C-alpha positions, 0 to 999 in steps of 0.5 A, spaced: 762 609 488 767 613 493 761 616 496 757 609 497 764 606 500 764 612 505 757 612 507 757 605 509 763 605 513 767 601 509 773 606 509 774 605 517 777 598 516 782 600 511 790 601 513 790 606 507 785 611 504 787 609 497 785 602 498 778 604 495 780 605 488 781 597 487 773 596 488 771 602 485 775 601 479 773 594 478 765 595 480 766 601 474 768 596 469 763 591 471 758 596 470 760 598 463 761 591 461 754 590 463 751 596 460 755 595 454 758 601 454 766 602 451 770 603 457 774 609 456 780 606 461 782 600 457 788 599 462 783 599 468 786 593 472 793 597 471 790 603 473 786 600 479 793 597 482 797 604 481 792 608 484 790 603 490 798 603 492 799 607 499 
């Protein structure tokens, strides 16, 4: 996900480089749900907020 964000140029408009974490964590969680795979990170929303703070 982070590679796709960088290649698309999305990171250029962000104030802080860590803002990519919220999108990456959310999409990762959606993928796991759709694939019916147990999420190894049960507190995904908490960690997404923690990691995306600048």
